[in-house]
N, C-alpha and C positions, 0 to 999 in steps of 0.2 A: 318243370316239366322238360326230359331231355327226349329227342325226338332224332332216329336217324333215318334221314331217306335215302334210300337203295334204289339206285338206276341202273340200269344197264347200256346206257349210251357212252363212247368216251364223249369230253367236252373241251373245248368246246365244241359247236358245229353249230352249219347253219340251219338245221332241223327246228320247226316250232315247237316240237314235243321237248327240246331241251331250254329254250327260252322260253316254256311256261314254267318247267322245274326249279330251274334256275330262281327266275322271279318268284317261284310260292318259296322256295329256301331261304331266299333273303328278306319276302316281309313277314313270315313265322320270324325271323331271326329278329327282325325290325320290333317286333311285337314284344320281346322280351323270351320268346322259347328257345330253351338251348336246342338248337338245328345244329346239324353235319350230315354229311353229303356224302356220300359213298358211289363210287362209280368206276369202268374197268381202267385202268393204265399201264402204262410199258414197264410197271413194276409195283411193287405193294410198297408203299408207304401214301407220305404226306403228299399232296399238290399243293399247283401253285395258285394256291385262293385269291390269289391279287390279281392275278393274271385271268383266273378267270370271271372274276367282279368287273376288270375291266373291260372286257368284251362283250359282257352284255350287258353293262351300265346298271350295275344295283350296289344298293349298297348293304349294310348290314351284317353283324359278325357271325360268321359259323365256319368251324373248319373245314378241309375238303381231304377224301380223304382215295387213294386208288387204293383197286385188286387189280393183280397182274390180268392181263388179259390173257386168255387162252383162243378164240377167235376173230380175232383183228380184221375186220371188213367185212366176216361176215357175219349180218346180223343177227337170224333166226341164232346162230350156235353162241354166239358170246347171249345171246340174252336166256338160254338156258345153263348154261354156263357158269353166269354170273351168280343166275339164281341158285342155280344150286353149292358153289360154295361160300358165298355172303352169308348166311346162316351162323356157319363157322367160323369165320372172322372174327378175330379177337374186338376188334371195334363196332360191333353188335353188339357186344355186351353190356349190360348195365343201363339199355336205355330203358325209358318207358314206353314208348312203342315205336315199330318199325311203321314208316311208309312209303309208300313204292303203287309205280302203275305198272311193274312186273305182275303180270299172275301167275306165272310160276313160282316168283318170288316170293310173293302173299303165302301162296300153296305152303312151299318150304320153308318159311317163317313160322308158321302155323303151328306145322309139325315138329319143329323145333321148340316150342311150349313158347312164342312169343306173343304178345300182339301184336296188333298187324292195324294200320288203318291203312285201305286201299283205295287209289283214284284215278280214274278215266274218261274218257268222252265216249268209246262205244260202247252201243247197246248187244253188246257179245251175241248174247243169249238169241236177239232177236236175227242178228246176221251167220250166224255161226249156230245153228242148234244143235251141234254133235257136242259142243260145250255144254251144253245147259248142267247137264249132272255135275260136272266139274265148278262150275260157276256156283251153283247151289252147294257142296262142300264148301269152296271158300268161304263165300257170304255169308251160309248161317253159319260157320263156323261157329262159336262160343268166344273164341277168342278174337272173332273179328272186331273190333271196336267200333268200326265208322265204315260208310263207301262213301266218295267225297266223288258226282258227278257232275259233270259240264252243262250239264243241260234239263229241263224235265224229259224233254224226249228219247235221254239214254236212261235216265232212274226210273220209268215205268217198264223199262223191259227187265230190268229185277224187278220189281213188285212181282211181276205176270211169273219169276221164279219161285215166289213162295221167302226173299229176304222181310225181313220185320222193317217196316215202311218207317221206324222212329231212328233206324242204324242209319237210313241215309238221308244226304244231305247235297242239295243242288244247290251249285257254289260255280258262279259265272267264273269266267277267266275277267283277266283286269287289263290295267294299263299303268305310266307310271307318269305322273306329272311331269317328273323332272325331262325324261324324255320328248317330252313337247315343246323344251324351251329351248331357246323365242320363241314366243308364240308369234309367227307372222301374216297381216295379211295378204291377200291374191296374189296383189302387185309386185309389193316386196318381195315376197317367195319367187316370183318368176322373174324379176330382173334378177336376184341372187341366183336363180340355176340357167339366164341365157334365154326362158322361154318367150316361147310367142306373148305379149300383153295384152290380145283381143281374141283370141282362139278360143272356142268354147273347147273345156277341155278335161275326157274321162281320163281319171288315175287307176290305176291295179296294182297293188302289191304283193310278192307272195311268189308262190312253187310255179314254174313257167313249161309248163304242162298239159296236153288237150284233156288229162284226166281232172284239172283242177276246172273244165266247162272253158277253158279262153278259145276252145273253138266259137262258142257265142259270140263272144266279144270280136272274133275275127268278123264273122260275118256279120254283125253291127256296124266294123268299119268298114268295112265292103258299101253295106245300103247308106253310110251317111257319111260321105266325103268330106262334109262340110266339119265335122266334127273332127277334134286332134284325140288320141287315144296315147298313153300313155302305159307299156308294159313293163313293173320294175321287178327284178327279180331273176334273171336273165344266167345261167351259170356255165352254159355252152353253146352251139349251135345245133338245137333240135329244132321241131314239125314246126311247132309258134314259130321261133328265131327264123325258120326260115321263110312260113307264108306269110309274117308280117314284113319282109324287107320286097315283097311283091305290092304292099298297100305305102301311098307316099304320105299316109295318114296316121301313121301307128310307129311309132319310135319304141323299141327296146332298152331297158338301160340295167344294166348290172344288176345282180344281189349287190345291196346297201348294207352298210355296218347299221349298228341301229341306234348309233346319234345321226347318221346321216340322212336318213328315210324324211325324218318331220317334213322339212322345206317342200319334200317333192308333195308331201298330203297338202299342204297346206296350200300351194300351188293349184288347188285341183278345182275344178267346178263341182265334178262330183267324182264321187269316191265308191269302187263299184266291186261286189263280191259278184263273180259272174253268174248271171241267171239260169243255172244248171242245175236241175235235181240228180244228176248224173253222181257228180262224187259223195251226197250224201247216201243214194241208193248204190250204187258201183262199187265203189270204194269205199264207204262209212267211212271219213277220216276228214270232213270238214263241219263237223257237228261245232256248231257258233263258231267259226274263223278265227285264231286270236288277234287277225289285224282288224279282224270286226270293230274288236274295242276301242283299238286307236283312231280309226279310222270315224267312231263320233266324237273322239275326244279332239280331233283336228276341227269339228266344227265346221266340215263340207254335208253338201246333199250326197244319201249314200243310197246306192240302188242295189237293191238283192234279189235274188228271188221268191214269189208266195212259197213257203217250206217251213215247214213242222218245227225245225231247231231255230228257224230266223224270226219266227213267229215269238218266239217268246223274250226278244226285247226292242223288235221291231214292228212297226206299226202303219201301215198305210195312209199315206197323206197325215199324219200326225207326226212323225221322226224318219221319214225313210222313204224313198218310192219303190214300191214293190211287186216286178214283175209273175206273169207265169212264165216258169221255168222251160226253156227252151223256146221260148217265142222271141224270136230275131224281130219281128215286126214289131212287137207289143213293145220290145226294149228298144229299139230305134225310134218310136214314136213318145215316148215318154223322154226321152235323152232332148228332141226337138220341142219337146212340150216348155221344161226345164231351161233349155236355151231359151223360148221367148218370155218366160214370165221370170225374172230377174225375183219379184218381191214373193214369189211363190217360192223358189229359190232359199230366198232367204230364212222365210220364214221357217223352213225343212232344215236348214243348217243349223239354226239358233238351234230349235228344236231336239237335235241331232248332240248336240255339246252336254245340252242340257241331262240328256240322257244317260251320259258319261259322268255325270259330275258324281253315285255313288257307286260305280264300277270299277274302284280303282287295286290295286294288288292289297295294298294296307287294308281295306275293309274289306278285302274278301281274306286275308289272313285273319283279320277279326271275327268271320263270321266262324270258318272251321276251329279257332285257338275252342270258342264260347263252346261249340259246337262238339267238340273232342270230352272238354270239362266235366260238359255234362253226360257224355257218352260213358265216361270212366264214371260217374257218379253212381250211375243205376244202368240194370244189365234191361234187355229188350228180350221178352218173349217171342219164340216163332209164332208167326202166326196161325191160327183155328179159325177154319178147317185151310189146310195145303192148298193155295191154290192151282199149285202144279199140277199134273197126273202125268204118269208116264204114256199114256190113250196122248195125250194132246203134244206131249213132246215127238212119240212115234209120228204123229199127222206133219207137224213142224218139220220134221226131218225128208217125209214125204217129198212137200213141198218145196225145200229146198233142193233136193237129190234134182228132183224134173226140172227147175228154174236155169240148175246149172248145168244141163244136159246143151 
């Protein structure tokens, strides 16, 4: 099977989307799928795949192709430019499938007569109702082989659009065991990093902006001065960094290369996904964030919000601690309870590590590969009756417009 993965972002890049794309391509390549990656670059031609793999710390054989960028630094324009030009690129010819996270790209490849796999994490039809007819045209197209979604929360939105269930797969993201080596006890990790050996420590890794819910963590730090908070991922001096400077129990760490992060995770007592629904409801861009899988693999207690996406993998009191979104008092109470209960913390940490066992990138690639082989072997009829109606769409549009006013 030959698959060209077409994506619209130049790489390497610190964005989690590029990390996800490269790990997906590499894992499918390790499985024996003939993968190729086509991305924007300074000139059309071969890219430096060795440098790309070194940056993302992945293995697997696949060529890297560049398509000369036309709007470098302007993401929206480059997305459309790449989508419009990639289907006619000679390196897109002769492929069994085109794989993309770019919705305009999926549309253009389908129009060019190609068989397409579309992957994404957003429930686009719910978040942006004006897109619903366009989404239906893409996802119900006879040459759309499969839709791969990062959560059932996202997949359900496409079922409501009348996309055949057998065409859709939930494939949660993953983690690479090599990135977590060598595994370190908490004490050894703290010695290596020069951290206080005894302070109860909460670690966050990710984008350093308030849209990610870091306002909740900063409020928790103010309310619990005895707990140390480490926020990893700074790329400048924004509002989070400025507010953190006034809090003696908060340390901000710059963005780390992939091979540098693991010791910081091992040094934690608790790894945290900021307990806020805002990223999911307002930005729509943290559905089962990719850091969740490294958190589980670290074998530390995971604290997260009670939310429809996290509920797919995390169970409160079983393998995580879940708190009401936006509730600073509940967040602080949960952290203090864990600090006072080492046995409970150890039990939850062990359960988190166990949950990570079957969530590797290689396990994900195996599921996707088998699903694609099955999908190529048999077509799927469109659902009857069609669950989507123009009237319901107009109602969704009305609510969406009122919400934005």
